[in-house]
C-alpha positions in Angstrom: 50.3 -33.4 -71.0 48.0 -35.8 -69.1 49.5 -35.2 -65.6 47.9 -32.3 -63.6 51.1 -31.9 -61.6 53.0 -31.4 -64.9 50.4 -28.9 -66.0 51.0 -26.9 -62.8 54.7 -27.0 -63.3 54.4 -25.8 -66.9 52.1 -22.9 -66.0 54.3 -21.9 -63.1 57.4 -21.8 -65.3 55.5 -19.6 -67.7 55.0 -17.2 -64.8 58.3 -17.5 -63.0 60.8 -18.1 -65.9 63.0 -20.0 -63.5 63.1 -23.6 -62.2 64.3 -22.3 -58.8 61.4 -19.8 -58.4 58.9 -22.3 -59.7 60.1 -24.8 -57.2 59.7 -22.3 -54.3 56.2 -21.3 -55.5 55.0 -24.9 -55.7 56.8 -26.1 -52.6 58.8 -28.6 -54.6 62.5 -29.2 -55.1 64.3 -27.7 -58.1 65.4 -31.1 -59.3 61.7 -32.2 -59.4 60.8 -29.2 -61.5 63.7 -29.9 -63.9 62.7 -33.6 -64.1 59.1 -32.7 -65.0 60.3 -30.1 -67.6 62.5 -32.7 -69.2 59.6 -35.1 -69.5 57.3 -32.4 -70.9 59.9 -31.6 -73.5 60.1 -35.2 -74.6 56.3 -35.7 -74.5 55.5 -32.6 -76.5 58.6 -32.7 -78.8 59.4 -29.1 -78.1 62.1 -27.4 -75.9 59.3 -25.2 -74.4 61.8 -22.9 -72.8 65.2 -21.6 -73.8 67.8 -19.9 -71.6 68.2 -16.1 -71.9 69.5 -13.2 -69.8 66.0 -13.0 -68.3 65.9 -16.6 -67.3 63.8 -19.2 -69.1 62.1 -17.8 -72.2 59.1 -19.7 -73.6 59.2 -20.9 -77.2 56.4 -19.9 -79.6 54.8 -23.3 -79.1 54.8 -22.8 -75.3 53.2 -19.4 -75.7 50.5 -20.8 -78.0 49.4 -23.6 -75.7 49.6 -21.6 -72.4 46.1 -20.0 -72.6 44.4 -23.3 -73.5 46.1 -25.2 -70.7 45.4 -22.4 -68.2 41.7 -22.5 -69.1 41.7 -26.3 -69.0 43.2 -26.2 -65.5 40.7 -23.6 -64.3 37.8 -25.8 -65.6 39.2 -28.8 -63.7 39.6 -26.9 -60.5 36.0 -25.6 -60.7 34.8 -29.2 -61.5 36.6 -30.5 -58.4 35.1 -28.0 -56.0 32.7 -29.5 -53.5 29.0 -29.7 -54.5 28.1 -28.0 -51.3 30.2 -25.0 -50.2 31.1 -24.3 -46.6 33.4 -21.5 -45.5 34.4 -23.7 -42.6 36.4 -25.9 -45.0 38.5 -23.0 -46.4 42.2 -23.0 -45.6 43.1 -19.4 -46.6 41.4 -16.2 -47.6 43.4 -13.4 -49.3 42.1 -9.9 -49.9 43.8 -6.8 -51.3 42.0 -3.5 -50.6 42.7 0.1 -51.4 44.4 1.5 -48.3 41.5 3.6 -47.0 39.2 0.5 -47.0 41.8 -1.5 -45.1 41.8 1.1 -42.4 38.1 1.7 -42.4 36.7 -1.8 -42.8 39.6 -4.2 -42.2 38.7 -5.1 -38.6 35.0 -5.6 -39.4 35.8 -7.8 -42.5 38.1 -10.0 -40.4 35.5 -10.3 -37.6 32.8 -11.2 -40.1 34.9 -13.8 -41.9 36.0 -15.3 -38.6 32.3 -15.9 -37.7 32.1 -18.3 -40.6 35.6 -19.7 -41.1 38.8 -20.6 -39.2 40.8 -20.1 -42.4 44.0 -18.0 -42.4 43.0 -14.5 -43.3 45.5 -12.4 -45.3 44.4 -8.7 -45.6 46.7 -6.3 -47.4 46.7 -2.9 -49.0 46.4 -3.0 -52.8 49.8 -2.6 -54.6 50.9 -2.6 -58.2 51.3 -6.4 -58.0 47.8 -7.1 -56.8 46.2 -7.4 -60.2 48.7 -10.0 -61.4 48.4 -11.8 -58.1 44.6 -12.1 -58.7 45.3 -13.5 -62.2 47.8 -16.0 -60.7 45.3 -17.1 -58.0 47.5 -15.7 -55.2 44.7 -13.2 -54.2 41.1 -14.2 -54.0 39.5 -10.8 -54.3 40.4 -7.1 -54.4 38.6 -3.8 -53.7 39.7 -0.8 -55.7 38.7 1.9 -58.2 36.9 0.6 -61.3 39.2 1.1 -64.3 40.0 -0.5 -67.7 41.4 -4.0 -67.1 42.2 -7.1 -69.2 39.4 -9.6 -69.9 41.0 -12.0 -67.4 39.8 -9.6 -64.7 36.1 -9.2 -63.7 35.0 -6.0 -61.9 31.7 -5.6 -60.0 30.8 -2.1 -59.1 29.6 -1.8 -55.5 29.2 1.9 -55.0 30.0 5.3 -56.4 31.5 8.4 -54.8 32.8 11.8 -55.3 35.8 13.8 -54.1 36.0 16.8 -51.8 38.6 18.8 -50.0 39.0 18.1 -46.3 41.3 19.5 -43.6 43.0 22.8 -42.9 43.0 24.7 -46.3 45.3 27.3 -44.9 48.0 24.7 -44.7 49.9 22.6 -47.2 48.1 20.5 -49.8 48.7 16.8 -49.0 48.6 14.4 -51.8 47.5 11.0 -50.5 48.6 8.3 -53.0 46.3 5.3 -53.5 48.4 2.7 -55.3 47.0 2.0 -58.7 44.8 5.0 -58.8 46.5 8.4 -58.5 50.2 7.5 -58.5 50.8 9.7 -61.6 47.5 11.7 -61.8 46.6 14.8 -59.9 42.8 14.7 -59.6 42.8 17.6 -57.1 43.8 19.9 -60.0 40.4 19.1 -61.6 38.8 21.1 -58.7 41.6 23.6 -58.1 44.0 23.8 -61.1 46.5 26.1 -59.2 47.2 23.7 -56.4 50.6 22.1 -56.0 51.2 19.3 -53.5 53.6 20.2 -50.7 53.4 16.9 -48.8 53.0 13.4 -50.4 52.1 10.3 -48.3 50.7 6.9 -49.0 49.6 5.9 -45.5 46.0 6.7 -44.6 46.6 7.0 -40.9 49.4 9.5 -41.4 47.4 11.5 -43.8 44.5 11.7 -41.3 46.9 12.8 -38.5 48.1 15.7 -40.8 44.7 17.2 -41.3 45.3 19.9 -38.7 48.3 21.3 -40.6 47.1 20.6 -44.2 44.3 19.4 -46.4 43.7 16.7 -49.0 41.2 15.2 -51.4 38.9 12.7 -49.7 36.4 10.2 -51.1 32.7 10.6 -50.2 30.4 7.7 -51.0 27.1 8.6 -52.8 23.9 6.5 -53.0 23.7 7.3 -56.7 26.2 8.9 -59.2 26.1 12.7 -59.2 26.2 14.0 -62.8 27.2 17.5 -61.6 30.2 16.3 -59.6 33.6 17.1 -61.2 35.0 13.8 -60.0 33.0 10.6 -59.8 34.8 7.5 -58.6 33.4 4.0 -58.9 34.6 1.4 -56.4 34.5 -2.3 -57.5 35.2 -5.8 -56.4 38.0 -7.2 -58.5 38.5 -10.9 -59.1 39.7 -13.4 -61.7 37.0 -13.6 -64.4 37.2 -17.4 -64.6 36.6 -17.7 -60.8 33.8 -15.2 -60.4 31.1 -17.9 -60.1 33.1 -20.2 -57.8 31.3 -20.7 -54.4 34.2 -19.2 -52.5 34.2 -15.9 -54.4 30.4 -15.6 -54.5 30.4 -15.9 -50.7 33.3 -13.6 -50.2 31.9 -11.0 -52.7 28.6 -10.9 -50.8 30.3 -10.5 -47.5 32.7 -7.7 -48.6 29.8 -5.9 -50.4 27.6 -6.1 -47.3 30.3 -4.7 -45.0 31.6 -1.8 -47.1 28.0 -0.7 -48.0 26.7 -0.6 -44.4 
């Protein structure tokens, strides 16, 4: 597999399990993907993928070479990056942030990025797909709660906080869901075990508007962790481990950290 384009096709097929989806992701025709796959099968003397109900299923050989080829491609991409980095030369910047941070810092982040780059800026709320999109290089950097993650993900803690009740405590308890954090966990019951949620929302602005008729658990940033706090929450930058030293992510990490820690 000496062709970088063929390498991209193979790795995309490993992700998409479909020549049609791989073609759409790479901006190529389906016939091109099929032609490259046929050549790879001949060159490597292995079918690489077999058809199943789920689409194209990789062979044991394909599974065994995928990590090595992905690492090799990442090394090539890093080697090809310009010796001198300039944000002005970027085409696109993609960030996924926990919803409260999008609302609180989104405009400022966009303004600060725009001062240094004319790149397309895609700023979205973190979802259950964000982590896989970081691994697949579809998202540059994320901002979310620091949790256990695979070795392919690097997390850099930027600040710590605690939780407190806020709003009208005579009204309904409102559970504000932050995707990937408290979807299935009721942290508020650590502070008040007898509470039951009466309203559930996942939009920060809606939750804020409801504070006159109910109350919720809010995050409060601390300069240092509080050992006496019942709930300590660490917020981290989240990025692909193999890209953490790339000039783009170093620049973006510094910018995001500076804005959210102001």
